[in-house]
LUMLOFI-994236 format. One record per residue (C-alpha): residue in one letter; residue number from 1; x, y, z. Coordinates in steps of 0.25 Angstrom, whole numbers, plus 5000, padded with zeros to 4 digits. Layout:
BEGIN
REC   zake   selo      X      Y      Z
REC      A    NUM      X      Y      Z
...
***
This chain:
BEGIN
REC   zake   selo      X      Y      Z
REC      M      1   5133   5024   5729
REC      R      2   5119   5020   5724
REC      R      3   5112   5029   5717
REC      T      4   5100   5037   5721
REC      S      5   5087   5040   5712
REC      R      6   5088   5051   5703
REC      I      7   5079   5063   5698
REC      I      8   5082   5067   5685
REC      G      9   5078   5083   5681
REC      I     10   5083   5091   5669
REC      R     11   5091   5104   5666
REC      T     12   5083   5110   5653
REC      S     13   5086   5122   5645
REC      P     14   5074   5133   5647
REC      G     15   5062   5129   5640
REC      T     16   5064   5115   5641
REC      P     17   5050   5107   5641
REC      T     18   5047   5096   5651
REC      A     19   5036   5088   5654
REC      P     20   5026   5089   5665
REC      S     21   5024   5077   5677
REC      R     22   5029   5074   5690
REC      A     23   5042   5068   5683
REC      R     24   5041   5080   5671
REC      R     25   5046   5092   5679
REC      S     26   5052   5103   5674
REC      T     27   5066   5108   5673
REC      R     28   5069   5122   5681
REC      A     29   5075   5116   5693
REC      A     30   5080   5104   5685
REC      A     31   5088   5115   5680
REC      A     32   5092   5121   5693
REC      L     33   5097   5107   5695
REC      A     34   5106   5109   5685
REC      A     35   5111   5122   5688
REC      G     36   5114   5116   5703
REC      V     37   5122   5104   5696
REC      L     38   5129   5114   5686
REC      A     39   5134   5123   5698
REC      V     40   5140   5110   5704
REC      S     41   5148   5107   5694
REC      L     42   5153   5122   5695
REC      T     43   5154   5123   5709
REC      A     44   5155   5110   5715
REC      C     45   5166   5109   5727
REC      G     46   5169   5098   5738
REC      G     47   5163   5092   5750
REC      G     48   5164   5105   5761
REC      D     49   5152   5111   5765
REC      D     50   5156   5128   5761
REC      G     51   5141   5130   5770
REC      D     52   5135   5140   5761
REC      D     53   5121   5137   5757
REC      E     54   5115   5136   5742
REC      P     55   5106   5149   5737
REC      G     56   5093   5144   5742
REC      G     57   5099   5133   5753
REC      A     58   5090   5131   5765
REC      E     59   5096   5135   5779
REC      E     60   5099   5121   5788
REC      T     61   5088   5122   5800
REC      G     62   5085   5110   5811
REC      S     63   5074   5101   5809
REC      T     64   5064   5103   5799
REC      V     65   5056   5090   5802
REC      T     66   5046   5085   5812
REC      L     67   5050   5071   5816
REC      P     68   5042   5061   5828
REC      K     69   5049   5055   5839
REC      L     70   5052   5041   5834
REC      D     71   5059   5034   5845
REC      G     72   5061   5020   5843
REC      E     73   5054   5020   5828
REC      K     74   5065   5011   5821
REC      L     75   5063   5014   5803
REC      E     76   5074   5007   5794
REC      V     77   5078   5015   5781
REC      A     78   5082   5006   5768
REC      A     79   5091   5015   5756
REC      V     80   5102   5010   5748
REC      W     81   5111   5021   5752
REC      T     82   5125   5016   5756
REC      G     83   5137   5024   5762
REC      A     84   5138   5039   5764
REC      E     85   5124   5039   5759
REC      Q     86   5119   5030   5769
REC      A     87   5126   5035   5780
REC      N     88   5122   5049   5778
REC      F     89   5108   5043   5776
REC      K     90   5109   5036   5791
REC      K     91   5113   5051   5797
REC      V     92   5099   5057   5791
REC      L     93   5093   5044   5797
REC      A     94   5100   5047   5811
REC      E     95   5097   5062   5811
REC      F     96   5082   5055   5810
REC      E     97   5084   5044   5821
REC      K     98   5087   5058   5831
REC      R     99   5075   5065   5827
REC      T    100   5065   5056   5829
REC      G    101   5071   5044   5840
REC      A    102   5066   5032   5827
REC      E    103   5082   5023   5823
REC      V    104   5082   5020   5810
REC      T    105   5090   5010   5802
REC      F    106   5096   5012   5787
REC      V    107   5093   5000   5780
REC      P    108   5103   4998   5768
REC      A    109   5095   4995   5755
REC      Q    110   5099   4988   5742
REC      D    111   5095   4994   5728
REC      P    112   5085   4991   5723
REC      I    113   5079   4998   5736
REC      I    114   5066   4992   5732
REC      N    115   5069   4978   5732
REC      F    116   5075   4980   5745
REC      L    117   5064   4985   5750
REC      G    118   5055   4975   5744
REC      S    119   5063   4964   5750
REC      K    120   5064   4971   5765
REC      I    121   5048   4973   5763
REC      A    122   5045   4958   5760
REC      G    123   5053   4954   5772
REC      G    124   5044   4963   5781
REC      A    125   5056   4973   5784
REC      P    126   5055   4985   5776
REC      P    127   5062   4999   5779
REC      D    128   5054   5010   5785
REC      V    129   5060   5021   5775
REC      A    130   5066   5017   5761
REC      M    131   5075   5028   5752
REC      L    132   5070   5025   5737
REC      P    133   5079   5028   5728
REC      Q    134   5069   5029   5715
REC      P    135   5055   5035   5713
REC      G    136   5051   5020   5706
REC      A    137   5055   5015   5721
REC      I    138   5048   5023   5727
REC      K    139   5035   5019   5718
REC      Q    140   5037   5004   5721
REC      A    141   5037   5006   5735
REC      V    142   5025   5013   5732
REC      E    143   5019   4999   5724
REC      K    144   5023   4990   5732
REC      K    145   5017   4998   5744
REC      W    146   5030   4998   5752
REC      A    147   5030   5013   5753
REC      K    148   5023   5019   5762
REC      P    149   5018   5035   5760
REC      L    150   5024   5047   5767
REC      G    151   5016   5054   5779
REC      A    152   5012   5068   5779
REC      E    153   5025   5073   5788
REC      A    154   5035   5067   5777
REC      K    155   5027   5073   5766
REC      A    156   5026   5086   5772
REC      E    157   5042   5086   5774
REC      L    158   5042   5081   5759
REC      A    159   5034   5092   5753
REC      K    160   5041   5102   5763
REC      N    161   5055   5099   5758
REC      Y    162   5053   5093   5744
REC      S    163   5050   5098   5729
REC      Q    164   5037   5091   5724
REC      G    165   5044   5084   5713
REC      W    166   5054   5076   5725
REC      Q    167   5040   5074   5733
REC      D    168   5032   5067   5719
REC      I    169   5044   5058   5715
REC      G    170   5043   5053   5729
REC      S    171   5028   5049   5727
REC      V    172   5020   5039   5722
REC      D    173   5005   5040   5716
REC      G    174   5004   5054   5724
REC      E    175   5009   5048   5737
REC      Q    176   5021   5052   5742
REC      Y    177   5031   5040   5746
REC      G    178   5047   5047   5746
REC      V    179   5055   5057   5751
REC      Y    180   5066   5061   5742
REC      Y    181   5079   5061   5754
REC      K    182   5090   5059   5744
REC      A    183   5092   5067   5730
REC      A    184   5105   5066   5721
REC      N    185   5109   5075   5708
REC      K    186   5114   5066   5698
REC      S    187   5116   5072   5685
REC      L    188   5129   5074   5686
REC      I    189   5142   5072   5680
REC      W    190   5154   5072   5690
REC      Y    191   5168   5074   5682
REC      N    192   5183   5073   5686
REC      A    193   5189   5089   5686
REC      Q    194   5201   5084   5683
REC      V    195   5199   5075   5672
REC      F    196   5190   5088   5664
REC      E    197   5201   5096   5667
REC      N    198   5211   5088   5660
REC      A    199   5202   5085   5649
REC      G    200   5201   5099   5649
REC      A    201   5183   5094   5648
REC      S    202   5171   5101   5654
REC      E    203   5158   5100   5659
REC      P    204   5146   5096   5648
REC      K    205   5134   5101   5648
REC      T    206   5128   5093   5636
REC      W    207   5131   5078   5634
REC      D    208   5139   5080   5622
REC      E    209   5147   5091   5631
REC      L    210   5149   5078   5639
REC      L    211   5152   5068   5629
REC      T    212   5161   5079   5624
REC      T    213   5167   5080   5639
REC      A    214   5168   5063   5638
REC      Q    215   5178   5065   5626
REC      T    216   5186   5075   5633
REC      V    217   5190   5067   5645
REC      Y    218   5191   5056   5638
REC      D    219   5201   5062   5629
REC      S    220   5209   5065   5640
REC      G    221   5211   5050   5644
REC      V    222   5200   5050   5656
REC      T    223   5187   5040   5652
REC      P    224   5176   5051   5654
REC      F    225   5165   5042   5662
REC      S    226   5164   5034   5674
REC      V    227   5149   5027   5672
REC      A    228   5144   5019   5683
REC      G    229   5138   5011   5676
REC      A    230   5138   4996   5687
REC      D    231   5126   5007   5694
REC      G    232   5115   5006   5684
REC      W    233   5109   5018   5690
REC      T    234   5118   5028   5685
REC      L    235   5118   5023   5671
REC      T    236   5101   5025   5672
REC      D    237   5106   5040   5676
REC      W    238   5115   5043   5665
REC      F    239   5104   5040   5656
REC      E    240   5094   5047   5662
REC      N    241   5102   5060   5661
REC      I    242   5103   5058   5647
REC      Y    243   5089   5053   5646
REC      L    244   5083   5063   5651
REC      S    245   5091   5075   5646
REC      Q    246   5091   5070   5631
REC      A    247   5075   5064   5631
REC      G    248   5070   5073   5639
REC      P    249   5059   5072   5651
REC      E    250   5048   5067   5644
REC      K    251   5055   5056   5638
REC      Y    252   5063   5053   5653
REC      D    253   5050   5053   5660
REC      Q    254   5042   5045   5649
REC      L    255   5055   5037   5650
REC      A    256   5053   5036   5666
REC      A    257   5040   5032   5665
REC      H    258   5043   5022   5655
REC      E    259   5033   5029   5645
REC      I    260   5042   5028   5635
REC      K    261   5052   5017   5632
REC      W    262   5066   5014   5634
REC      T    263   5065   5011   5620
REC      D    264   5062   5024   5617
REC      P    265   5071   5034   5607
REC      S    266   5074   5044   5619
REC      V    267   5081   5032   5627
REC      K    268   5089   5027   5615
REC      D    269   5094   5042   5613
REC      A    270   5099   5044   5628
REC      L    271   5106   5029   5627
REC      T    272   5113   5034   5615
REC      T    273   5117   5048   5622
REC      L    274   5122   5039   5635
REC      A    275   5130   5030   5626
REC      E    276   5139   5042   5621
REC      I    277   5145   5038   5633
REC      W    278   5143   5025   5639
REC      G    279   5145   5020   5624
REC      K    280   5160   5025   5624
REC      K    281   5167   5015   5633
REC      D    282   5180   5024   5633
REC      Y    283   5168   5037   5641
REC      V    284   5166   5025   5652
REC      A    285   5176   5021   5663
REC      G    286   5178   5008   5662
REC      G    287   5170   5006   5648
REC      P    288   5155   5001   5651
REC      S    289   5160   4988   5657
REC      G    290   5168   4996   5667
REC      A    291   5156   5004   5670
REC      L    292   5147   4993   5671
REC      Q    293   5155   4989   5686
REC      T    294   5157   5005   5691
REC      E    295   5147   5008   5701
REC      F    296   5144   5022   5702
REC      P    297   5154   5026   5714
REC      A    298   5166   5021   5706
REC      S    299   5161   5028   5693
REC      V    300   5163   5041   5704
REC      T    301   5178   5035   5708
REC      Q    302   5180   5034   5694
REC      T    303   5179   5048   5690
REC      F    304   5185   5054   5703
REC      T    305   5197   5045   5706
REC      G    306   5210   5045   5699
REC      G    307   5215   5062   5697
REC      D    308   5212   5066   5686
REC      Q    309   5212   5052   5677
REC      P    310   5200   5045   5683
REC      E    311   5192   5033   5676
REC      A    312   5183   5042   5671
REC      G    313   5180   5058   5671
REC      M    314   5166   5059   5674
REC      V    315   5154   5053   5681
REC      Y    316   5139   5052   5681
REC      E    317   5131   5053   5695
REC      G    318   5126   5061   5705
REC      D    319   5129   5071   5715
REC      F    320   5132   5059   5723
REC      V    321   5144   5058   5716
REC      Q    322   5151   5067   5726
REC      V    323   5150   5055   5737
REC      N    324   5159   5047   5727
REC      I    325   5167   5058   5723
REC      A    326   5171   5061   5737
REC      E    327   5176   5045   5738
REC      T    328   5187   5050   5728
REC      E    329   5196   5062   5730
REC      A    330   5189   5069   5720
REC      E    331   5184   5082   5726
REC      I    332   5172   5088   5721
REC      G    333   5171   5100   5713
REC      T    334   5185   5097   5711
REC      D    335   5190   5086   5706
REC      A    336   5174   5081   5704
REC      K    337   5166   5090   5696
REC      V    338   5150   5088   5691
REC      F    339   5143   5092   5679
REC      P    340   5127   5092   5677
REC      F    341   5124   5078   5666
REC      P    342   5124   5086   5652
REC      A    343   5113   5088   5646
REC      V    344   5111   5078   5632
REC      G    345   5099   5085   5626
REC      D    346   5092   5100   5631
REC      T    347   5092   5095   5645
REC      A    348   5102   5092   5656
REC      P    349   5097   5081   5668
REC      V    350   5098   5082   5680
REC      V    351   5096   5069   5689
REC      S    352   5095   5069   5703
REC      G    353   5088   5059   5713
REC      G    354   5082   5055   5727
REC      D    355   5080   5044   5736
REC      A    356   5066   5044   5743
REC      A    357   5063   5038   5757
REC      V    358   5050   5031   5759
REC      I    359   5043   5024   5768
REC      L    360   5041   5009   5769
REC      E    361   5036   5005   5783
REC      D    362   5026   5017   5787
REC      S    363   5028   5022   5800
REC      E    364   5030   5037   5809
REC      A    365   5044   5036   5810
REC      A    366   5045   5031   5794
REC      Q    367   5037   5044   5790
REC      A    368   5047   5052   5799
REC      L    369   5058   5047   5792
REC      V    370   5053   5050   5779
REC      T    371   5049   5065   5786
REC      F    372   5064   5068   5789
REC      L    373   5068   5064   5776
REC      A    374   5060   5074   5769
REC      S    375   5065   5084   5778
REC      P    376   5076   5092   5774
REC      D    377   5084   5087   5788
REC      A    378   5087   5074   5784
REC      A    379   5092   5079   5770
REC      S    380   5100   5089   5777
REC      I    381   5108   5078   5785
REC      Q    382   5110   5070   5772
REC      A    383   5114   5082   5765
REC      K    384   5126   5087   5774
REC      L    385   5133   5073   5772
REC      G    386   5132   5074   5757
REC      G    387   5130   5065   5746
REC      Y    388   5116   5069   5747
REC      L    389   5104   5078   5741
REC      S    390   5091   5082   5743
REC      P    391   5080   5086   5736
REC      N    392   5075   5092   5750
REC      K    393   5072   5106   5747
REC      N    394   5074   5110   5762
REC      V    395   5088   5104   5763
REC      P    396   5098   5117   5765
REC      N    397   5107   5118   5754
REC      S    398   5120   5118   5763
REC      A    399   5116   5105   5769
REC      Y    400   5124   5099   5757
REC      P    401   5138   5098   5760
REC      N    402   5144   5102   5748
REC      D    403   5140   5112   5737
REC      V    404   5139   5102   5726
REC      Q    405   5129   5096   5734
REC      R    406   5124   5109   5738
REC      R    407   5120   5113   5724
REC      T    408   5114   5100   5720
REC      A    409   5105   5100   5732
REC      Q    410   5102   5114   5728
REC      A    411   5098   5111   5714
REC      L    412   5092   5099   5717
REC      V    413   5081   5105   5726
REC      D    414   5080   5118   5715
REC      A    415   5075   5106   5705
REC      G    416   5062   5105   5714
REC      D    417   5053   5097   5706
REC      D    418   5060   5098   5693
REC      F    419   5066   5086   5691
REC      R    420   5065   5070   5685
REC      F    421   5066   5057   5692
REC      D    422   5077   5048   5687
REC      M    423   5072   5037   5676
REC      S    424   5076   5024   5682
REC      D    425   5071   5030   5697
REC      Q    426   5059   5031   5691
REC      A    427   5055   5017   5685
REC      P    428   5054   5006   5692
REC      Q    429   5065   4998   5698
REC      A    430   5066   4988   5692
REC      F    431   5070   4996   5680
REC      G    432   5077   5008   5685
REC      G    433   5082   5004   5698
REC      T    434   5087   4991   5698
REC      P    435   5102   4988   5697
REC      G    436   5105   4978   5686
REC      K    437   5090   4978   5679
REC      G    438   5082   4988   5671
REC      E    439   5087   5001   5668
REC      W    440   5101   5001   5676
REC      K    441   5104   4988   5669
REC      A    442   5101   4992   5656
REC      L    443   5108   5004   5654
REC      Q    444   5122   4997   5661
REC      D    445   5121   4988   5649
REC      F    446   5120   5000   5640
REC      L    447   5131   5005   5646
REC      K    448   5138   4991   5643
REC      D    449   5133   4992   5629
REC      P    450   5129   5008   5625
REC      S    451   5128   5004   5610
REC      D    452   5115   4995   5613
REC      I    453   5104   5007   5614
REC      A    454   5093   4998   5608
REC      G    455   5096   4987   5618
REC      T    456   5095   4995   5629
REC      Q    457   5084   5002   5628
REC      R    458   5075   4989   5625
REC      Q    459   5082   4985   5639
REC      L    460   5076   4997   5647
REC      E    461   5063   4996   5639
REC      A    462   5063   4981   5643
REC      D    463   5065   4983   5659
REC      A    464   5058   4995   5660
REC      A    465   5044   4989   5654
REC      A    466   5046   4979   5664
REC      A    467   5050   4986   5674
REC      Y    468   5038   4996   5673
REC      G    469   5029   4987   5667
REC      N    470   5026   4991   5653
***
């Protein structure tokens, strides 16, 4: 599974201030998101739908969006989704075809998708709609004059179903271009319950407690962590959780905009903290070299195969880890459990994410498809299939197939406007979203040699300055 773009919010203790601006929101709903994640840790259960709605969940209804008849119209939709993620999205597209008479073709894209789209556009064959995983990618598409603004119907559907914050992150210079169709909570650490039980380990709430838990697991004979170092995006997630929690929201926003340099002492502090795990080779399955050859799906497999003697006791990543756990014999809520990413400073991070539908070839059919994707009708179809969360507040909570997803989805909706978008996804793609380059590569090098903090900072700053143009 590839990554989705990410949104970062924070849990705070009462009275913790945050700076105002679109990216500097208060933390009330982020605290609610944290509470939802904690509930997952305590009550997570396996795959069956028990039929109960969460409190406040909407009742399921029939069609809620009016679509035009589009008999004979043909559309192409590009996304980097593969496997079950792609198959489930195609079922959403099939429902659009049924309702409108249009014919929709899914176009598999390569990462980074902006490069893929550039080649398509240069060849005179752009897809009609693309699912973009980063605000930076949306901005690039607008700057290149590829993206087309949403029409009145799509904007009305968006306003009806999404908080203002979710609308804002799909806009550029006040014009609406994106509909965030898919989301994910990415501030979770999953663990092998039998390993914890055998070791006498408990779920940590702070970074210091996480280090203690890791040592306890190590002393029991199991390597504490599996790290997907072959995928640079997972490493940026590690850093961003630590940085937001430790440096605070104002510094986070400044670094995200490159208003402060990556040579700032706050970056040094975060890398020093990160090295407390990455720098202990016995804490990482396979050591640094092994981790750098471990892709994300394998990091999950390492944690949940081998019974009570797996290759690792914990793995960090989002709610979508459930899809990979399902490919093992571990049962979520029994064998595989989860806790929120611990607080490093006074605040603990909550990470979510999303992929936005953006129109490249404007037409009645393309506008209708994006309008449909902004509706609870579309999101409810994919919600029922699992491995998916929607930021659409009118998707009935009962649409999600298990308690883990219902609680996580409800908490995401409860977060309202209170979130921060992932730092690397706000950056130019050359720095924050390209395999083998920029932040991804610098953090892979840091995983290989966590003692070189100053060198890592210099490389990050050089790459950021080149990408941001300052």
